[in-house]
N, C-alpha and C positions, 0 to 999 in steps of 0.2 A: 504575445499566447504561449501556454506551458502544455504540452500533452497530459493528459488526466484518462482514466479508462474507467469503466463501472468497473464496481467490483463488490463481490457478498463475499460478508464476513461471518463465522459463527461464530459466536459464543457460547460461555456453557450452559443457557438456557433460552436462546432465539438468535435466529441471523437478521444482518440490516444490512442491503444496499444500496452502496453510495460510489459517489467517487474516490478516486484516489490519482496523485501527484505519479507519475514514474519522473523517479528522480535519478538521472544516470550522477549523479555526484554524491550520492547518499550509498559509499561504499559499504559495504557491510561482507565481513567474511562468512556470514550463515543468511539465509532468505530474511530479511527484516520486514516490519511495519511497525510506523508508528500511527499511533492512534488519540486521536484530541480525549481530554477524557468524558465530555460528555456523551461520546460516542462508546466509550468503556463501560460508563455505568449505565447506559441504555444495553451494551449486548452482557450485562454481568459481571465484566472482566474484574472490576475493582472489588468483587470480594474472592479471587484466586491468590493465591502465594504467590509474591514478588519480589525481586531485592532494587535496588537501587541499583542504576546503571547511565553512567555519565558518555554523554557522545560528543564529538566533534561538528559544529557547525559551521558556517558558512563564514570566511575572515578570522577562522583560527581560535574562535571561542567555544565555550564550552556550557552544555546545557544537562541536567539531572532529569531522568525520568524514571516507571518503574518498570522493570520487568519482567512481566507474565513467565512464571516458571516451565508451566503446560504451553507447548505449540497449539496454534489455532488453525484453522482450515477456513482455506479464502479459496474464490472460485473468480477468476474473470470471466463477468459475462458480456456475449455479444448475441445480434440478435438473429445473425443469420448459423450461427455454429450453437454446439454445445459446452457448456463450461469447461474450462480449463481450471485444474485443481491444485493448490501445492499445501504445502504448510508451510507456514512461520510463525516465528518470537515478533510478540507482540511488546512493545516498547510503549507506556502510559505516558506520554509528555504535556504536562500542564500547558497551558498557553499557547498549545500549536489548535490553529483551528482544524485545519484536512489530516485527512489519511494521505501518508507519504508512502511509497513503498521505494526499497533499495535496488541497487543494481541487481543483488543477488537474486531477491524474489522477484524483477522481472524478467532476468534470463530461466528462471526454474519456471517461470508463466508463457516461456516462450514467444515475450517480446520484442519486437524489434521498432527504435525508432528512425523514422524515415527523418525527418523534417521536424527536430525537435519548435521552431518558433512559430510552423503555422500547426503544428499540431497532429499529423501526420506519421502513424504506423501502422503496423502488419505482425503476423507472427511470424515464426520461423521459415512454418510449411507454406506460408504464401509470397515469399518474396521474387517478387516481380512479376506479380497478379494479380494482387490486393493493395487497397491501401484504404487504413481507416481513420476517422476523423476522432479528431480530441471528443469529450462529452464537457459539458457542464458542470462547474465549481459546484461543488454544496460545502457551508461551512460548519464547521460543529461548533460555535463559538457560546 
């Protein structure tokens, strides 16, 4: 099992709530969100100005994606609290099937991974008081 959270992503014309994989191995110098092309189309992000960006992947490989020049708004959605808001750099990654949160964005949202295998997490201000569970994966293929 992996750790996934519910995330609302605001595009240029609409917003969509979906699951997002929290990947502590996705190291980024800025808050970054990988978005599958089908979700990017649904959010009308493919109409925005973008540049080609190379990303490192596990095993030392490299892939190319489309970095949206304008930052997007994301909200961490929880049933018992107000959403936690942050801005992120979006990279549309053809071939990817789900949304992926970088370590930097996870930190900005206050996500603390308690048990990555069991999918347990909490917010920074909930340490030792609350344990949250992973959400079901949503694929955008």
